[in-house]
N, C-alpha and C positions, 0 to 999 in steps of 0.2 A: 504494500500500500504506500503510495507516495505521500510526501510531507503535507501538501496542500489538502489532500483528501482527509488525512488524519486530523489536521487542524479543524477542518469543517465538521467532522464528526464530534470532536471535542467541544466545539462551540455549540453544536446542537444539543449535546448531552448537558452541558452547563446551563443552557437556556431552559431546558425541561426542568432541571433541578431548581432553577431560580423561580420558575412559575409555581412549582409545588410549594414554595415557601413564601408565596405572594401576600398572604394575609397574616399580619401580626406574628410573623416568624413561624407559623405552624403550617404543616403540610395540608393542602386542600384535600383531605381524605373524605371519600364518600361513606357515609354511615346510613343506617336504615332504622326506621320504626316499622316493625311488623306486628301483626296480631290478627285478631278477629273481633267482630262486633256481634253481640248477642242480645237477645231480649231477656226479660226476667226469668223465663223458663229455660234459659241456656240454648235456645234455638238460634241458628245463625240468621243474620239480617243481611240481605243482599242490597246492592245499589246504594250503600251509605257513602256519602262524600266525606273523605277524610282529608283534612287540610292542615298543614304544618305552618306555624308562624314563628318568626324570630322577631321579638317586639311586636309591632303591628304589621310587619311586612310578611305577606304570604311567600312561602318558600316553594311549596309544591303541593299537589293534591292528587289523589287517586280515588277510585270507587271500588268498594268491596265486591268480590265475586259472589257467585251463587252460594258458596260455602261461608260467606261472611268474612273471608280473609282478605288482608291487604298487605302491601309492602310499599313504603314511600321513602325515597332517598333524601338526604340532606348533607350539606358540607359540614365537616367538623368545625366547631367554633363556639360562640356564645350559646347560653342555654336556649332551648326552644320554649318560648313563653306559653304557647297554646297549641294543643292538638285538638282540632274541632271535628266532631262527628255529627253529620246532619242527613236526615232523610224525612221526606214527607210522611206524616202519620206518627212521628216520634218526637219527643222533646229533644231539642239539641243537647248534645253532651260535649264536655271538654275535659281534657287532662291538662293541668297547668304546671309550668315550670319544671321541665325535665332537662337533664344534662345534655349539653350540645357536643360532648366529646365521647359519647358511647352509643352503641347500638341499643335499641330498646325493643321489648316485646310487650305489647299492651292488649289485653282482652277487655274490651270496654262494653259495659251494659248500657243499652238505651231503653228508656221507658216509653211505652206506647202512650199516645196522647189520651186514650180513654181509660187506662188502668189506674186504679187507686194507688196512691203512694203512701208509704210510711213517712215518718218525720225526717229521717236521714235522706231518703230518696227525694223528698220534697225540697230539702235544703240544697241537695246536689242540682236539682233542676233549676231552682231559682238562681243559684250561683252561676250556672252555665248561661242562663239568659242574661244576667248582669254582664258577664265577661264578653259575650257575643255583642251586646249592645255597644259597649265601649270600643271593642275591636272594630266593629263595622263603622261606628261613628268616626274613628280615626282614619278609616279608609273611604271617607266621604259618602257614606250611605246616609241618606236623610232619615230623620225620625219618622215621617209618614211612610217611607218605604219599609222601615223596620216594623212599624205598627202593622202594615199590610201583611208582612211576612210572618210575624210572630204573634199578632193579636189574638187569633183564634186559639193558639196554644196556651196563651196566658189566661184567656177566658175559661178554657177547659180545665186548666189547673185549679181554678177557683172551686170547682166541684170535686176534683179528684185528690186534692191535698188533704192531709189530716187536719183536725181542729187545731191541735198544738197550743203552745203557750201564746200569750199576747204578742211577744216579740216575733214569733213566727208569722203571725197575721200581719204585723207591721212590715216585715221583710217582703211579704207578698205585695202589700200595698206600695212599697217603694219601687218594686220591679214594674208594677202596673203603671205607676206615675212616670217612670223612665220612658216607657213606650207610648206615653200620651193617652193612657187608658184610665183617666181619672174617674170615669163612671163606674169602674169596678171597685174603687176604694170605698170601704164602708166606714 
């Protein structure tokens, strides 16, 4: 191999290595969040949109297969602030604040909009609706659009959530007000 060809190969190799360390001195390694989405009876849910966010910025999204399984890639780095699970007929679900430097396996349960929920399930649903509200607002989705998308879910929750302590009822009222559904606040 002649000297100029060897120099060219060396430059190409160094460029590739340089690109790998392009962000904060860390290699741009592809990692994955894999798992499955299930209902309360552990049956798989197909066609769930699974979206990864770093801060408020969407990284990638995939849809679950007929077996409820998914795999979505992300670059190693800062923590993933939100993994969002969404499908018509189910209350939106989220997993918050997972490490951005490791692979993850998450089996997420979604609650059907018509199913009664216990106190912890209700808190999970309300928390997910709060997080999605602020996430979408940061991504320039208007409150009327959010109300159109999630209003029926919030109204349905009014009848499927448990009675709970007064603070729980206030939490529901706060979520309803966020979405501009003051008429649901008692």
